[in-house]
TIFITOR-97742 format. One record per atom (N, C-alpha, C): residue number from 1; x, y, z; atom name. Coordinates in Angstrom, 1 decimal, decimal comma, m for minus. Last residue first. Example, Ala and Ser with C-alpha at 12.3 -4.5 7.8 and 13.67 -1.06 7.14 Angstrom:
% residues 2
+-----+--------+--------+--------+----+
|   k |      X |      Y |      Z |  a |
+-----+--------+--------+--------+----+
|   2 |   12,8 |   m2,2 |    7,1 |  N |
|   2 |   13,7 |   m1,1 |    7,1 | CA |
|   2 |   12,9 |    0,0 |    7,9 |  C |
|   1 |   13,2 |   m5,7 |    7,8 |  N |
|   1 |   12,3 |   m4,5 |    7,8 | CA |
|   1 |   13,2 |   m3,3 |    7,8 |  C |
+-----+--------+--------+--------+----+
% end
This chain:
% residues 117
+-----+--------+--------+--------+----+
|   k |      X |      Y |      Z |  a |
+-----+--------+--------+--------+----+
| 117 |  m56,3 |  m32,6 |   32,6 |  N |
| 117 |  m55,9 |  m33,2 |   33,8 | CA |
| 117 |  m54,8 |  m32,4 |   34,5 |  C |
| 116 |  m59,0 |  m30,8 |   31,0 |  N |
| 116 |  m57,5 |  m31,1 |   31,2 | CA |
| 116 |  m57,3 |  m31,7 |   32,5 |  C |
| 115 |  m60,9 |  m28,8 |   29,2 |  N |
| 115 |  m60,9 |  m30,2 |   29,7 | CA |
| 115 |  m59,4 |  m30,6 |   29,8 |  C |
| 114 |  m62,6 |  m25,8 |   29,5 |  N |
| 114 |  m61,3 |  m26,5 |   29,4 | CA |
| 114 |  m61,3 |  m27,8 |   30,0 |  C |
| 113 |  m64,6 |  m23,5 |   28,1 |  N |
| 113 |  m64,6 |  m24,8 |   28,7 | CA |
| 113 |  m63,3 |  m25,4 |   28,4 |  C |
| 112 |  m65,7 |  m20,2 |   28,4 |  N |
| 112 |  m64,5 |  m21,1 |   28,2 | CA |
| 112 |  m64,8 |  m22,4 |   28,9 |  C |
| 111 |  m68,3 |  m18,8 |   26,7 |  N |
| 111 |  m67,9 |  m19,4 |   27,9 | CA |
| 111 |  m66,8 |  m20,4 |   27,7 |  C |
| 110 |  m69,8 |  m15,9 |   25,1 |  N |
| 110 |  m68,9 |  m17,0 |   25,1 | CA |
| 110 |  m68,5 |  m17,5 |   26,5 |  C |
| 109 |  m71,9 |  m14,1 |   24,9 |  N |
| 109 |  m70,5 |  m13,6 |   25,0 | CA |
| 109 |  m69,4 |  m14,7 |   25,0 |  C |
| 108 |  m74,3 |  m15,1 |   22,4 |  N |
| 108 |  m73,8 |  m14,8 |   23,7 | CA |
| 108 |  m72,4 |  m14,4 |   23,7 |  C |
| 107 |  m75,9 |  m13,7 |   19,5 |  N |
| 107 |  m74,9 |  m14,5 |   20,1 | CA |
| 107 |  m74,6 |  m14,1 |   21,6 |  C |
| 106 |  m78,6 |  m13,9 |   17,2 |  N |
| 106 |  m77,9 |  m13,2 |   18,3 | CA |
| 106 |  m77,0 |  m14,2 |   19,0 |  C |
| 105 |  m80,2 |  m13,3 |   14,1 |  N |
| 105 |  m79,4 |  m14,2 |   14,9 | CA |
| 105 |  m78,7 |  m13,4 |   16,0 |  C |
| 104 |  m82,4 |  m13,1 |   11,4 |  N |
| 104 |  m82,1 |  m12,7 |   12,8 | CA |
| 104 |  m81,3 |  m13,8 |   13,5 |  C |
| 103 |  m83,3 |  m13,6 |    8,9 |  N |
| 103 |  m81,9 |  m13,7 |    9,1 | CA |
| 103 |  m81,5 |  m13,3 |   10,5 |  C |
| 102 |  m86,3 |  m15,6 |    9,4 |  N |
| 102 |  m85,6 |  m14,4 |    8,9 | CA |
| 102 |  m84,1 |  m14,6 |    9,2 |  C |
| 101 |  m87,4 |  m17,9 |   10,4 |  N |
| 101 |  m88,2 |  m17,2 |    9,3 | CA |
| 101 |  m87,5 |  m15,9 |    8,8 |  C |
| 100 |  m86,1 |  m18,9 |   12,5 |  N |
| 100 |  m86,2 |  m19,8 |   11,3 | CA |
| 100 |  m86,9 |  m19,1 |   10,1 |  C |
|  99 |  m84,0 |  m16,9 |   14,4 |  N |
|  99 |  m85,3 |  m17,1 |   13,8 | CA |
|  99 |  m85,2 |  m18,0 |   12,6 |  C |
|  98 |  m81,8 |  m17,8 |   17,1 |  N |
|  98 |  m82,0 |  m17,5 |   15,7 | CA |
|  98 |  m83,5 |  m17,7 |   15,3 |  C |
|  97 |  m79,3 |  m17,7 |   19,4 |  N |
|  97 |  m80,7 |  m17,7 |   19,2 | CA |
|  97 |  m81,0 |  m17,1 |   17,8 |  C |
|  96 |  m76,5 |  m19,3 |   21,0 |  N |
|  96 |  m77,1 |  m18,6 |   19,8 | CA |
|  96 |  m78,6 |  m18,8 |   19,8 |  C |
|  95 |  m73,6 |  m19,4 |   23,0 |  N |
|  95 |  m75,0 |  m19,6 |   22,8 | CA |
|  95 |  m75,5 |  m18,8 |   21,6 |  C |
|  94 |  m70,4 |  m20,8 |   22,6 |  N |
|  94 |  m71,3 |  m19,7 |   22,4 | CA |
|  94 |  m72,7 |  m20,1 |   22,3 |  C |
|  93 |  m67,5 |  m21,8 |   24,2 |  N |
|  93 |  m68,8 |  m22,2 |   23,8 | CA |
|  93 |  m69,7 |  m21,0 |   23,7 |  C |
|  92 |  m64,2 |  m22,3 |   23,4 |  N |
|  92 |  m65,1 |  m21,3 |   23,9 | CA |
|  92 |  m66,5 |  m21,7 |   23,3 |  C |
|  91 |  m62,8 |  m25,5 |   24,3 |  N |
|  91 |  m63,2 |  m24,5 |   23,4 | CA |
|  91 |  m63,9 |  m23,4 |   24,1 |  C |
|  90 |  m62,4 |  m28,9 |   24,5 |  N |
|  90 |  m61,9 |  m27,6 |   25,0 | CA |
|  90 |  m62,1 |  m26,6 |   23,9 |  C |
|  89 |  m62,8 |  m31,4 |   23,6 |  N |
|  89 |  m64,0 |  m30,5 |   23,8 | CA |
|  89 |  m63,6 |  m29,1 |   24,2 |  C |
|  88 |  m60,5 |  m32,8 |   23,6 |  N |
|  88 |  m60,8 |  m32,1 |   22,4 | CA |
|  88 |  m62,1 |  m31,3 |   22,4 |  C |
|  87 |  m60,5 |  m33,9 |   26,2 |  N |
|  87 |  m59,7 |  m32,7 |   25,9 | CA |
|  87 |  m60,0 |  m32,0 |   24,6 |  C |
|  86 |  m64,0 |  m34,7 |   26,9 |  N |
|  86 |  m62,7 |  m35,0 |   26,4 | CA |
|  86 |  m61,8 |  m33,8 |   26,2 |  C |
|  85 |  m66,6 |  m35,6 |   29,2 |  N |
|  85 |  m65,8 |  m34,6 |   28,5 | CA |
|  85 |  m64,4 |  m35,1 |   28,1 |  C |
|  84 |  m68,9 |  m36,9 |   30,1 |  N |
|  84 |  m67,8 |  m37,7 |   29,5 | CA |
|  84 |  m66,9 |  m36,7 |   28,6 |  C |
|  83 |  m71,4 |  m34,4 |   29,3 |  N |
|  83 |  m70,8 |  m35,5 |   30,0 | CA |
|  83 |  m69,7 |  m36,2 |   29,3 |  C |
|  82 |  m73,0 |  m31,5 |   29,4 |  N |
|  82 |  m71,9 |  m32,1 |   28,8 | CA |
|  82 |  m71,3 |  m33,2 |   29,7 |  C |
|  81 |  m76,0 |  m29,9 |   28,7 |  N |
|  81 |  m75,4 |  m30,8 |   29,6 | CA |
|  81 |  m74,3 |  m31,6 |   28,9 |  C |
|  80 |  m76,9 |  m26,8 |   28,1 |  N |
|  80 |  m76,1 |  m27,9 |   27,4 | CA |
|  80 |  m75,5 |  m28,7 |   28,5 |  C |
|  79 |  m80,0 |  m25,0 |   27,8 |  N |
|  79 |  m78,9 |  m25,6 |   28,6 | CA |
|  79 |  m78,2 |  m26,6 |   27,7 |  C |
|  78 |  m81,7 |  m21,9 |   27,5 |  N |
|  78 |  m81,3 |  m23,1 |   26,9 | CA |
|  78 |  m80,1 |  m23,6 |   27,7 |  C |
|  77 |  m84,5 |  m19,9 |   28,3 |  N |
|  77 |  m83,2 |  m20,4 |   28,7 | CA |
|  77 |  m82,9 |  m21,7 |   28,0 |  C |
|  76 |  m87,0 |  m18,6 |   28,8 |  N |
|  76 |  m86,1 |  m18,2 |   27,7 | CA |
|  76 |  m84,7 |  m18,7 |   27,9 |  C |
|  75 |  m88,7 |  m19,7 |   30,6 |  N |
|  75 |  m87,6 |  m18,9 |   31,1 | CA |
|  75 |  m86,7 |  m18,4 |   30,0 |  C |
|  74 |  m90,5 |  m21,0 |   29,0 |  N |
|  74 |  m91,0 |  m20,1 |   29,9 | CA |
|  74 |  m89,9 |  m19,2 |   30,5 |  C |
|  73 |  m88,8 |  m22,8 |   27,6 |  N |
|  73 |  m89,4 |  m21,6 |   26,9 | CA |
|  73 |  m89,9 |  m20,6 |   27,9 |  C |
|  72 |  m86,0 |  m24,3 |   28,3 |  N |
|  72 |  m87,2 |  m23,9 |   29,0 | CA |
|  72 |  m87,8 |  m22,6 |   28,4 |  C |
|  71 |  m84,3 |  m26,9 |   26,6 |  N |
|  71 |  m84,7 |  m25,5 |   26,8 | CA |
|  71 |  m85,9 |  m25,4 |   27,6 |  C |
|  70 |  m81,2 |  m28,8 |   26,0 |  N |
|  70 |  m82,6 |  m28,7 |   26,4 | CA |
|  70 |  m83,0 |  m27,2 |   26,5 |  C |
|  69 |  m78,9 |  m31,2 |   24,8 |  N |
|  69 |  m79,4 |  m29,8 |   24,8 | CA |
|  69 |  m80,8 |  m29,8 |   25,2 |  C |
|  68 |  m76,3 |  m33,2 |   25,9 |  N |
|  68 |  m77,7 |  m33,1 |   25,8 | CA |
|  68 |  m78,1 |  m31,6 |   25,8 |  C |
|  67 |  m73,5 |  m35,2 |   25,0 |  N |
|  67 |  m74,1 |  m33,9 |   25,3 | CA |
|  67 |  m75,6 |  m34,0 |   25,1 |  C |
|  66 |  m73,1 |  m37,9 |   24,3 |  N |
|  66 |  m72,4 |  m37,3 |   25,5 | CA |
|  66 |  m73,0 |  m36,0 |   25,9 |  C |
|  65 |  m74,5 |  m38,6 |   22,1 |  N |
|  65 |  m74,4 |  m39,6 |   23,2 | CA |
|  65 |  m73,7 |  m39,1 |   24,4 |  C |
|  64 |  m72,5 |  m36,6 |   20,0 |  N |
|  64 |  m73,7 |  m37,4 |   20,2 | CA |
|  64 |  m73,5 |  m38,5 |   21,3 |  C |
|  63 |  m70,3 |  m35,1 |   19,5 |  N |
|  63 |  m70,8 |  m35,0 |   20,9 | CA |
|  63 |  m72,0 |  m35,9 |   21,1 |  C |
|  62 |  m69,5 |  m35,5 |   16,9 |  N |
|  62 |  m68,5 |  m35,7 |   17,9 | CA |
|  62 |  m69,0 |  m35,6 |   19,3 |  C |
|  61 |  m71,7 |  m34,9 |   15,3 |  N |
|  61 |  m71,4 |  m36,3 |   15,5 | CA |
|  61 |  m70,4 |  m36,5 |   16,7 |  C |
|  60 |  m73,8 |  m32,4 |   16,7 |  N |
|  60 |  m72,6 |  m32,7 |   16,0 | CA |
|  60 |  m72,2 |  m34,2 |   16,3 |  C |
|  59 |  m77,3 |  m32,8 |   16,8 |  N |
|  59 |  m76,0 |  m32,7 |   17,4 | CA |
|  59 |  m74,9 |  m32,9 |   16,4 |  C |
|  58 |  m80,7 |  m31,5 |   17,1 |  N |
|  58 |  m79,6 |  m32,2 |   16,3 | CA |
|  58 |  m78,3 |  m31,8 |   16,9 |  C |
|  57 |  m84,1 |  m31,8 |   18,1 |  N |
|  57 |  m82,7 |  m31,5 |   18,4 | CA |
|  57 |  m81,8 |  m32,1 |   17,3 |  C |
|  56 |  m87,3 |  m30,5 |   18,9 |  N |
|  56 |  m86,4 |  m31,3 |   18,0 | CA |
|  56 |  m85,0 |  m30,9 |   18,1 |  C |
|  55 |  m88,9 |  m28,8 |   20,4 |  N |
|  55 |  m88,0 |  m29,8 |   21,1 | CA |
|  55 |  m87,2 |  m30,7 |   20,2 |  C |
|  54 |  m90,2 |  m26,9 |   19,2 |  N |
|  54 |  m91,0 |  m28,1 |   19,5 | CA |
|  54 |  m90,2 |  m29,2 |   20,1 |  C |
|  53 |  m88,3 |  m25,0 |   18,7 |  N |
|  53 |  m89,3 |  m24,7 |   19,6 | CA |
|  53 |  m90,1 |  m25,9 |   20,1 |  C |
|  52 |  m85,2 |  m26,8 |   18,4 |  N |
|  52 |  m86,2 |  m26,0 |   17,9 | CA |
|  52 |  m87,3 |  m25,8 |   19,0 |  C |
|  51 |  m81,8 |  m26,8 |   19,2 |  N |
|  51 |  m83,1 |  m27,3 |   19,6 | CA |
|  51 |  m84,1 |  m26,3 |   19,1 |  C |
|  50 |  m78,4 |  m27,9 |   18,6 |  N |
|  50 |  m79,5 |  m26,9 |   18,6 | CA |
|  50 |  m80,8 |  m27,6 |   18,8 |  C |
|  49 |  m74,9 |  m28,2 |   19,1 |  N |
|  49 |  m76,2 |  m28,8 |   19,2 | CA |
|  49 |  m77,2 |  m27,6 |   19,1 |  C |
|  48 |  m72,5 |  m27,3 |   17,8 |  N |
|  48 |  m72,5 |  m28,4 |   18,8 | CA |
|  48 |  m73,8 |  m29,0 |   18,9 |  C |
|  47 |  m71,1 |  m25,9 |   14,9 |  N |
|  47 |  m72,3 |  m26,2 |   15,7 | CA |
|  47 |  m72,1 |  m27,4 |   16,6 |  C |
|  46 |  m68,0 |  m24,0 |   15,2 |  N |
|  46 |  m68,8 |  m25,1 |   14,7 | CA |
|  46 |  m70,1 |  m25,4 |   15,6 |  C |
|  45 |  m65,6 |  m21,7 |   14,1 |  N |
|  45 |  m66,7 |  m22,0 |   15,0 | CA |
|  45 |  m67,6 |  m23,1 |   14,4 |  C |
|  44 |  m62,4 |  m23,1 |   13,1 |  N |
|  44 |  m63,6 |  m22,3 |   12,9 | CA |
|  44 |  m64,7 |  m22,7 |   13,9 |  C |
|  43 |  m59,3 |  m22,9 |   15,1 |  N |
|  43 |  m60,4 |  m23,6 |   14,3 | CA |
|  43 |  m61,6 |  m22,7 |   14,1 |  C |
|  42 |  m57,5 |  m21,7 |   16,8 |  N |
|  42 |  m57,1 |  m22,0 |   15,4 | CA |
|  42 |  m58,1 |  m22,7 |   14,6 |  C |
|  41 |  m59,1 |  m23,0 |   19,6 |  N |
|  41 |  m58,0 |  m22,1 |   19,1 | CA |
|  41 |  m57,6 |  m22,6 |   17,7 |  C |
|  40 |  m62,6 |  m23,7 |   19,0 |  N |
|  40 |  m61,3 |  m24,0 |   19,6 | CA |
|  40 |  m60,2 |  m23,1 |   18,9 |  C |
|  39 |  m65,8 |  m22,8 |   19,5 |  N |
|  39 |  m64,6 |  m22,5 |   18,7 | CA |
|  39 |  m63,4 |  m22,8 |   19,5 |  C |
|  38 |  m69,2 |  m23,9 |   19,3 |  N |
|  38 |  m67,9 |  m23,8 |   20,0 | CA |
|  38 |  m66,8 |  m23,4 |   19,0 |  C |
|  37 |  m72,7 |  m23,4 |   20,0 |  N |
|  37 |  m71,6 |  m23,5 |   19,0 | CA |
|  37 |  m70,3 |  m23,5 |   19,9 |  C |
|  36 |  m76,0 |  m24,2 |   20,6 |  N |
|  36 |  m74,7 |  m24,0 |   21,2 | CA |
|  36 |  m73,7 |  m24,2 |   20,1 |  C |
|  35 |  m79,3 |  m22,6 |   20,2 |  N |
|  35 |  m78,2 |  m23,6 |   20,0 | CA |
|  35 |  m77,0 |  m23,2 |   20,7 |  C |
|  34 |  m82,7 |  m22,3 |   19,3 |  N |
|  34 |  m81,6 |  m22,0 |   20,3 | CA |
|  34 |  m80,6 |  m23,1 |   20,1 |  C |
|  33 |  m85,1 |  m20,8 |   17,2 |  N |
|  33 |  m84,2 |  m21,9 |   17,4 | CA |
|  33 |  m83,0 |  m21,5 |   18,3 |  C |
|  32 |  m88,2 |  m19,4 |   18,2 |  N |
|  32 |  m86,7 |  m19,2 |   17,9 | CA |
|  32 |  m86,0 |  m20,6 |   18,1 |  C |
|  31 |  m90,7 |  m19,5 |   19,0 |  N |
|  31 |  m90,4 |  m20,3 |   17,8 | CA |
|  31 |  m88,9 |  m20,2 |   17,5 |  C |
|  30 |  m91,1 |  m17,8 |   21,2 |  N |
|  30 |  m90,9 |  m19,2 |   21,5 | CA |
|  30 |  m90,5 |  m20,0 |   20,2 |  C |
|  29 |  m89,1 |  m14,9 |   21,0 |  N |
|  29 |  m90,2 |  m15,6 |   20,6 | CA |
|  29 |  m90,0 |  m17,1 |   20,8 |  C |
|  28 |  m87,9 |  m12,1 |   22,7 |  N |
|  28 |  m87,7 |  m13,5 |   22,5 | CA |
|  28 |  m89,1 |  m14,1 |   22,1 |  C |
|  27 |  m86,7 |   m9,2 |   23,1 |  N |
|  27 |  m87,8 |   m9,7 |   22,3 | CA |
|  27 |  m87,6 |  m11,1 |   21,8 |  C |
|  26 |  m85,2 |   m9,8 |   26,3 |  N |
|  26 |  m85,5 |   m8,9 |   25,2 | CA |
|  26 |  m86,7 |   m9,5 |   24,4 |  C |
|  25 |  m82,9 |  m12,5 |   27,1 |  N |
|  25 |  m83,8 |  m11,4 |   27,5 | CA |
|  25 |  m84,1 |  m10,5 |   26,3 |  C |
|  24 |  m81,9 |  m15,8 |   27,8 |  N |
|  24 |  m82,2 |  m14,7 |   26,8 | CA |
|  24 |  m83,1 |  m13,7 |   27,4 |  C |
|  23 |  m79,3 |  m17,6 |   29,3 |  N |
|  23 |  m80,6 |  m16,9 |   29,5 | CA |
|  23 |  m80,8 |  m15,8 |   28,5 |  C |
|  22 |  m77,8 |  m20,6 |   29,3 |  N |
|  22 |  m77,9 |  m19,4 |   28,5 | CA |
|  22 |  m79,3 |  m18,8 |   28,6 |  C |
|  21 |  m75,5 |  m22,8 |   30,8 |  N |
|  21 |  m76,8 |  m22,2 |   30,7 | CA |
|  21 |  m76,7 |  m20,9 |   29,9 |  C |
|  20 |  m73,8 |  m26,0 |   30,8 |  N |
|  20 |  m73,9 |  m24,6 |   30,4 | CA |
|  20 |  m75,3 |  m24,1 |   30,4 |  C |
|  19 |  m72,3 |  m28,2 |   33,0 |  N |
|  19 |  m73,6 |  m27,8 |   32,4 | CA |
|  19 |  m73,6 |  m26,3 |   32,1 |  C |
|  18 |  m70,0 |  m30,9 |   32,8 |  N |
|  18 |  m70,3 |  m29,5 |   33,0 | CA |
|  18 |  m71,7 |  m29,2 |   32,4 |  C |
|  17 |  m68,0 |  m33,7 |   33,9 |  N |
|  17 |  m69,3 |  m33,1 |   33,4 | CA |
|  17 |  m69,3 |  m31,6 |   33,7 |  C |
|  16 |  m65,2 |  m35,8 |   33,1 |  N |
|  16 |  m66,1 |  m35,1 |   33,9 | CA |
|  16 |  m67,3 |  m34,5 |   33,2 |  C |
|  15 |  m63,4 |  m36,9 |   31,3 |  N |
|  15 |  m64,4 |  m37,8 |   31,9 | CA |
|  15 |  m65,4 |  m37,1 |   32,8 |  C |
|  14 |  m60,8 |  m34,8 |   32,3 |  N |
|  14 |  m61,3 |  m35,7 |   31,3 | CA |
|  14 |  m62,3 |  m36,7 |   32,0 |  C |
|  13 |  m61,8 |  m32,2 |   34,6 |  N |
|  13 |  m60,9 |  m33,2 |   34,2 | CA |
|  13 |  m61,6 |  m34,1 |   33,1 |  C |
|  12 |  m62,4 |  m28,7 |   33,9 |  N |
|  12 |  m62,9 |  m30,0 |   34,3 | CA |
|  12 |  m61,9 |  m31,1 |   33,8 |  C |
|  11 |  m63,1 |  m25,3 |   34,2 |  N |
|  11 |  m62,1 |  m26,3 |   34,0 | CA |
|  11 |  m62,6 |  m27,7 |   34,6 |  C |
|  10 |  m65,9 |  m23,6 |   32,7 |  N |
|  10 |  m64,9 |  m23,8 |   33,6 | CA |
|  10 |  m63,9 |  m24,9 |   33,2 |  C |
|   9 |  m69,4 |  m22,4 |   32,4 |  N |
|   9 |  m68,1 |  m22,9 |   31,9 | CA |
|   9 |  m67,1 |  m23,1 |   33,0 |  C |
|   8 |  m71,7 |  m21,2 |   33,5 |  N |
|   8 |  m71,4 |  m22,6 |   33,7 | CA |
|   8 |  m70,1 |  m23,2 |   33,1 |  C |
|   7 |  m73,6 |  m18,9 |   31,4 |  N |
|   7 |  m72,9 |  m19,3 |   32,6 | CA |
|   7 |  m72,6 |  m20,8 |   32,6 |  C |
|   6 |  m74,5 |  m16,2 |   29,3 |  N |
|   6 |  m74,1 |  m17,5 |   29,5 | CA |
|   6 |  m73,5 |  m17,7 |   30,9 |  C |
|   5 |  m77,0 |  m14,2 |   28,1 |  N |
|   5 |  m76,0 |  m14,3 |   29,1 | CA |
|   5 |  m75,8 |  m15,8 |   29,5 |  C |
|   4 |  m78,1 |  m12,3 |   25,4 |  N |
|   4 |  m77,9 |  m13,6 |   25,9 | CA |
|   4 |  m76,8 |  m13,6 |   26,9 |  C |
|   3 |  m80,6 |  m10,1 |   24,3 |  N |
|   3 |  m79,3 |  m10,3 |   25,0 | CA |
|   3 |  m79,2 |  m11,7 |   25,5 |  C |
|   2 |  m82,1 |   m8,6 |   21,5 |  N |
|   2 |  m82,0 |   m9,8 |   22,3 | CA |
|   2 |  m80,6 |   m9,8 |   23,0 |  C |
|   1 |  m84,3 |   m6,1 |   20,6 |  N |
|   1 |  m83,0 |   m6,5 |   20,8 | CA |
|   1 |  m82,9 |   m7,6 |   21,8 |  C |
+-----+--------+--------+--------+----+
% end
């Protein structure tokens, strides 16, 4: 069983920065894909960014150039550095770990990010 614990959310002004962290415990394998999703009120959950075990990344078009995903395999931790935040980035952000070889997927508890003046 995999448990994910997120930290780093909060309130920030437009143009500001936040860094989210997600630490995984349990049966974690280095080949797992780790990612961040978000869900704004009244909207569906969407992919923000994800990173494979070899460091390959992909981002939603809306965050390219502003957000950076990274991971530390030794610590089973994934990060999301969010810069130049906009009000439309306001959402609950969820960490995800998934196997590329099965239907295994695990979610964090969610972290609220609010961008407002």
